[in-house]
C-alpha positions in Angstrom: 0.0 0.0 0.0 2.8 2.4 0.8 4.2 1.9 -2.6 0.8 2.5 -4.2 0.3 5.7 -2.3 3.8 7.0 -3.2 3.2 6.1 -6.8 -0.2 7.9 -6.8 1.5 11.0 -5.3 4.2 10.9 -7.9 1.6 10.9 -10.7 0.1 14.1 -9.5 0.7 17.1 -11.7 4.0 18.8 -10.7 2.7 21.9 -9.0 -0.1 20.0 -7.4 2.3 17.4 -6.0 4.7 20.1 -4.8 1.9 21.9 -2.9 0.5 18.6 -1.5 3.9 17.5 -0.2 4.6 20.8 1.4 1.2 20.6 3.1 0.9 17.0 4.1 4.5 15.7 4.3 6.3 18.8 5.4 3.4 20.1 7.5 3.4 23.7 6.3 0.3 25.8 6.6 -1.5 27.1 3.5 -0.2 30.6 4.4 3.4 29.4 4.7 3.1 27.5 1.3 1.5 30.6 -0.3 4.3 32.8 0.9 7.0 30.3 -0.1 5.7 29.8 -3.6 4.4 33.4 -4.0 0.8 32.3 -4.8 -2.6 32.9 -3.2 -3.7 30.9 -0.2 -6.9 30.0 -2.1 -4.6 28.4 -4.8 -2.9 26.3 -2.2 -6.3 25.2 -0.8 -7.6 24.4 -4.3 -4.5 22.4 -5.2 -4.6 20.3 -2.0 -8.3 19.6 -2.6 -7.4 18.6 -6.2 -4.6 16.3 -5.0 -7.0 14.6 -2.5 -9.6 14.0 -5.2 -7.0 12.6 -7.6 -5.5 10.3 -4.9 -8.9 9.1 -3.9 -9.7 8.2 -7.5 -6.5 6.2 -7.9 -6.4 4.6 -4.5 -9.9 3.6 -3.7 -9.8 0.6 -6.0 -6.6 -0.6 -4.4 -8.0 -0.3 -0.9 -11.2 -2.1 -1.9 -9.0 -4.9 -3.4 -7.0 -5.2 -0.2 -10.2 -5.3 1.9 -11.6 -8.0 -0.3 -8.4 -10.1 0.0 -8.3 -9.7 3.8 -11.8 -11.1 4.0 -10.4 -14.5 3.0 -10.3 -14.7 -0.8 
């Protein structure tokens, strides 16, 4: 699963991935990211939401498969 999650993050568009990593891996606030990248805080928020949506789309099938296999396939 860890590999699937990392692969999904790596497949995010470059700027979206950069903002997501700064937010969720490095723990920076939206304000800190906006200041560091010289963009609006609303852009940061939108990009993080976009990343979550894309990750969900890619990872939900994998999690469902794992759950199915754990039930004794």
